[in-house]
N, C-alpha and C positions, 0 to 999 in steps of 0.2 A: 359567573360562568367559570367552569373548570378548564384547565390547560390540557385539553385533549383535541387532537386533530384527527378526524375520521370522516373522509368523504367518499366512502365506498371501497369495496375490496377489488383487487385486480382480477383479471380473467384467470381462472384456475389453469395451472400447468397441465398440458395434455399428457396422456399416458397411453402406451409406453413412450419413453422419452430418453434421449441421450444428449448430454450437453454439447459434445463436439458436433454431432449431427445438426443441432440447432444453429451453432455458430457458422457452419459451412453449408447452410441450406441453400445458398444462392450459387453454389458451384455448378449446379446442373443448368440453371437458366442464364448465368453470367460467366460461362467458362473462360472467355477471352478477356474479361475485364480485369484490370489491375487491382488485385487485392492488397498487395504490399509493395511499397517502394522503399528500398534502402538507399537513402539520399545522401549526397555529398556535393561539394562544389564542382566535381568533375562529371556529375550526371547521376544516374540512378540504376540500381539493379532491381528489376521488377519480377514479381511473382503474380501470375494470374490466379483467379479463383480455381480454375481447373487444375493447375500445377500444384497449388497449395493443398487442395483436397487430396490429390493423388499422393503427395509426400506424407501427409498426415495419416492416411489410411494404410499406406505402405509401412510406415513406422509401427502402426498398430499390429500389422502382420508380423513384422520383425520381432517385436517384443513377445508376442505369443510363441513364435518359433524358438525363442531363447528360453522357453519354459516358464515365463511369467504368466500367471493365470488371472482371469477376471476376478476382481476383488482383492488381488495382491497389491501391496504398497510398493512404489518405487520412489526413492529419494533422488531428487534432481540436483546434481552438482555441476551445473553448466554455466558458461560465461555469457557475455553479452553478444550472442550470435543468434541467427535465425533458427538454429537447432533447438533453442529453448522453447518457443511457442509450438514448433512442429512436434517435438517430443511430448510436450504437455498435452496437446490435443490428441496426438496419436495414442497415448496411453488411455485417455478417457474414451476415445472412440472404441477401443477394444475392451472397455469395462475395467481397466486397470486404474488404480488410484495414485496419481502423481502427487508429490510433495515438493513444490517449488521452493527454493531457498536462495538467499542472497549469496553471491559468489564471494562476498567479503568475510563470511564466517570462517573461523579458524578450525583446525583439526580437532582440538578438544571440544569445541561447540558442536561439531557434527557427530562426534562420538556419543554425546548425550542423546542426540536425535536418533541415531541408529539403535541405541539401547532401548529407547522408548517405542520406536516404530516397528522394529524387527522387519525392515524392508526386504522384499524378495530380490531386489537388485538396486544398484546405484547407477544412474545415468551420469557418466563422468567425463568431464574435460580434464585431462591430466594437469592443466595449469591452474586448476581450482582445488583448493585444499580440501581434503576429506580423510576421515579415519578409515582404517582397513575394513574391507568387506569382501567376502569370497566371490560374489557375483557382481563384477563391474562391467557395464556395457559402455564402451568407449565412444568418443566423438566420431571416430572413423566407422564404427559399427552402425551408429545412428545414421550417418550420411549414406551408407550402403543400403539401409533399409528403405529409403525413400522410393527406390525403383521397384520394390516388391509388389506383387498383386495386392489390391486393396482388401483390407479386412472388412467384414460386415460390421455395421454399427451395432454395438451391444445395447439394444433397447431394453427398457425395463421401468421399474417404479421410479418416478422422479424424486421420491424421498430417499432413495438409496445413496450411499456415500459416493461422491464423485472425486473430491480432492481435499487436501489438507494444507493449510498454511499456518505458519508460526507467528505468534505475536508475543511481545513482552507482557507479562502479567504484573499486577501490583505486588505479588508475592516475591518478585525477583526471579521467578522461574518462568522460562518461556513456555507458553501454552500452545498445544497443537489444536488448531481450530478445524473441526470437521464440517465440510459443506456438502450439501446434496446436489444432485444434477439440476434441481429446480432453481438453483441460485442464478443461473444464466437467464432463466425466464423472468426472474424478478428484476433483472437489470434493464428490462424494457421500460421500466418506470423512469429511468434516468434519461432516456432518449429525448423526451419532451420536458421532463422535470428538471434537467440540468443542461444537456448538450445542445438542444435544438438541432439535432443531427438528422441529415437526410441522405438518401442514396447517392446524391450528387456531390456530397462533401468529400474533401481531401483533408483528413485530420492528421496533423503532425504532432506527435508526442515527443517531448524532449528527453524522456527517461530511457533507461536501458531495457533491453528485451526481458531481462531476468528480474524486473521489479514488478510486483503484482499490480501497482497502479498503471504501469504501461501495458501489462498483459490484459487487463480489463478495459480501461478507457481507451488505450492507444491501439489495441488490436482486435480483441474479441467483439467489442460493441460495434465498431465500424463494420466488421465482417458480417455480423448478424443481420445488419440491414442493407448490405450490399454496397457500402461506401469504400473508399480507398484509404488505407493506413500508410502514413509516411513516418519512417523512423530514421534518425540521423545515423550515419556510419559510426561504429564504436570509436570513442576518443574524440568526437567532434567538440571543439571549443564552443562554449555557450555564446561567445561573441560572434560566432559564425551563423548562429541560428536565424537572425533577421534576413541574411542573404539567402539562406535555404528556404525560408518561408516565401520569399519573393520568387526565387528561381523555380521552385516546384509548385507554385500556385496553390499554397495551402489556404484553405478556407476557414479552418478552425485550428487553434493552437492550444495544446494542453501541457502543463508543467507544474512543478511545485513552486511555492513562493520564492525560494532561493534562486531559481532560474530567472524569474521575473526581476528580482533585485539586480542580478548581473546585467540584464538587459538595460535597466534604467541608469546604471552607473555610467555608461558610455553613450547613451542615446537620448537626446532631447526630442528628436522627431524620427519616427520610423515610417517609411513609405511601404505599406503592405497592401497593395490595391485589391488583392483577392480575399484578404482576411475578413471574416464576418465578426468574429469575437474570439476571446480566449477563455480557457477553463483552468481553474486552479483548485488544488486539493493537497492534502498532506500535512498542513499546519494552518493556523488561523491567518487569513489574509489581512494585512493592515490597511487602513483607509488611505494612508499616505502612498503606499505602493499602488493601490487600486487607482487612485487619482493620477499618479504619474504615468501609468500604462495608458489610461484613457486620453490624457493630453498628448502622449507621444504617438499613439496609433489612430486615434479617432474612433476606436472600437471599445466595447464594454468587456469587462472581465467578470465571469460568473464563478462563484465559489461554491464548493460542496463540502459537506461534513459527513464523515462516516467512520467506519472502523473495520478491522479484519473480520469481526463477527457478523457484519451485515453490509459491507461495502458502504456506498454513500446513500443516504436516505433523506437528508435535508439539503436543499440547494437553492441557489438563485438560477434563473434561466432567462432566455430572451422573452418568453411569455410572461414571466413573473420575476422581474428584477428585485434584488434585495433593497431594503429600505434602511438608509443610514448604515449603522454598524452591524446590522442583522446578518446572519448567515444566509437567510432565505427562508423558505417554508418547506414543510414536508412534501415530498413528491406525491402526485396523485396516486391513490391506491395504498398509501402507507397509513398506518395508525400509530401515531406518536403522541407521547404525553410528557408533561413535566411533573415529576412525582415528589411528594414529601413523605414523611414516615407513615402517613395515614392514607396515601393514595394521591391522585391528581390535586395539585394546588390551584388556587384561583388564578385566573389570567393576570399576568403582570407580576406574579411572585416568583422568586427563585426556587428551583428544585433540580432534581436529577433528570437529565434527558433519558427517556426510556422508549423502547420499541416493543410493540405488542408481539406476543409469541406466535401469532398467526402470520406474521410477515414472511412471505415466501423466500426472501433473501436472507433470513436469519439462519445462523449456523444450526447444524444438528446438535452441537454441543462440543465441549472440550474432549478430545479423544482420550479415552480411558480415565476420565476424571469427572464422573457424574456429580460428585459432591461440589467440585468447583463450579460446574455449570449451574447447579441448583442455587449456589450462593449468590449468583448474579441475578436471580429472579426475585421479583416482588409480586406475588400473585401471578397474574398472566403477563407481567411486563418484564422485559430484559433491561437491566440497568447498565447504562453505558459507562457510568463513573464520571461523566462530565456534567457540569452545572449549566443551566440555561434558564431563559425566561421567555414565555410565549405571550405575544400580544394578541388583541382581539382579531386582527386580520390574519393570524396564523404565522406571522413572521417570528422567527426564533433568534434570540440573542445569546451568544456563547459567553459564559461567565467564568470559564476556567475549569480545571480538573478538580475533582474532590479528593484525588490522591496527588502524588508528586511526579507523575509520569512526565518524561521529557520528550522533546521532539528534536531530532537531529536530521536535518535535510529531508524531512518528510517521513522519516522512520521513527516510530514510537519506541522509546527506550526506557526500561525500568531502572531507576537509580539503584534499587536494591541489587539488581544483577551486577551492575558495575561495581558497587560497593563490596559485594561478596567476593568478586574477583580480585580487587585491589587489596582487600584485607589479608589475602594469602601472602602478600609481600612481607618478608621477615622484619623489615624496618618500620612497618606501619602498625600502630596500636589501635587507632580508631580512624574511620574515614566516613565522609559524607560527600555525596555527589548531587549536583543540580545543574540546570541550565542557567547561564548568565548572559546578559545582553552586553555585547562588546561595542556595538554601534547601533543606530536606530534600525530596529526590525531584524537585527542579525544576532543570533544566539550560538553559543558553543557550550559543550559540556565541560564543567570544571570540577575538579576533585579537591577536597579539603581534608587534610590528614594531620594526625599527631603521631609522635614517636620520640625515640631517644634523641634523634638528630634529624635535621633536614636531609632529604635524599635528593641526589642530583636529578634534575628533570629528565635528562636523557635516559637515566636508568629506569625511571618510572614509565616513560614513554615506551621503551623497549619491552618492559614487563607487560604492559597493557596490550601492546601490538601482538605479542605471542599468544594472547589468551582471549582477545575480544575482536569482533569484527570492527573494521575501520570506523563505521558510523557510531559505534558505541564507545569509542576511546575518548577519554578526556583530552581536550586541547590545552588545558591549563591545570597546574597543580599548585596548591597553596598550603604551605606548612604553618600550622597553628599550635599554640601552647595547649589549647583545649577547644573542643567543638561546642557550639551553642547547644544547650539542652533545656528542657522544661523542668517543672517541679518533679516530674516522675522519672527524670534522668534520661528521657528519650531525646534523640537528636531533633533539634528544631531546624529541619532542612530549609524551611522557607526564610530563615535568618541568614543563610549562606550568601545570597547575592549581594547583600549590603556589605559583607566582609570583603567580597571580591572587589566591589566598587571602591571601598576605602583603600584597599591595597593598590589599586590602579591609580587613585588620586595621589597617593604618596610618591609614586614614581614620576609624576608629572613635575 
């Protein structure tokens, strides 16, 4: 048998459709229910469904009043505040296309985005770096818009462009991933296929408002089914999260593996009487960490695998736990395969994890880059670039990337992008970048370089800090006489971790 999982197509997305209208569909029947709690040790700041919908639709009116038209793109340069999801959904409600971005990006990085996107406006927090643009809508402007009369939801074809997110590509150039309004409809497959989420749940997500993982799993998905989203106050120490889970009666917890690791460092036992289970995504979950969480909490931890181009589509869930080291299985309604050069490989054999082009959550394509989009297709399948193996029961085992993409705190980072940035330093002749393990299950980005002389680490750190978002910056720099290379002279990036380990062993 071949490695293809196909157990029926999902219910087609209705038309006309609007992503924001779907997310806030419970505002009319649950107007007084708490949709969002911004939680801290001192209490919570609550938003009801009615208040949230009014703020979103008022923001839509405000953006239209500022001359932004349906179909226009707006670049979001906002921090970790509630304005982020309100502005995001407000734009979509009015038919405007938001582009959420990390607040860690530097001014040069945003300049490239502005040149590519030609946005009609920038939604701007003055404390967040951004290149110049003639039409900047400030944080104060956005706050004032909340009280405006509600805009009508811009209903239309669910296939039309709704939003754009950026992801690092294997070419080293960030790609703008274009998604349709139907993407939120596809996320219903995660409700049972990963979350086990119900209207009665209180889901606490440890991430920031302006992280797409938080935006989807932590906010929009709970709101779509009428649940309550809990988000920690900005700057909350991860060590305080167990207390917040108890104090605010969280029933589901979602975070990246790094947060779970910090939990386990100081807690052998966690008393979380309301918690049903945890959710994990952003990087591969280790079996050691999974076991530690289960021992400490008495609850399970369900992992999901996905990407910016299709969110999550393989996962474990309360109904279908993972087996051993497996990621889980494709969510019901997905069509997933493990491909070789000639198509699906036999069950049990390694190949590339692929998503069928009919998946309603799959991107429309890379914005203004049809050739790059087509390069990721093999027949009717979209290639993830990750290697996997499918067993007869549908469980999929992750076997690593077929390229050298790195993972930094849940963010995917292209080594080519970091290498290209560092190569501009006048003292660097050649450079190679990779992720290295500094202790069990903990990785950092390390840069290896050659040049006339070793460069002070502080100088290289400051150079990277001015040009790269924090999560892309190397945490270690290693000067070498020469970089490892193959017979064709190309960098052997996978040989770099051993050099780092040897250097660390010499220091001991």
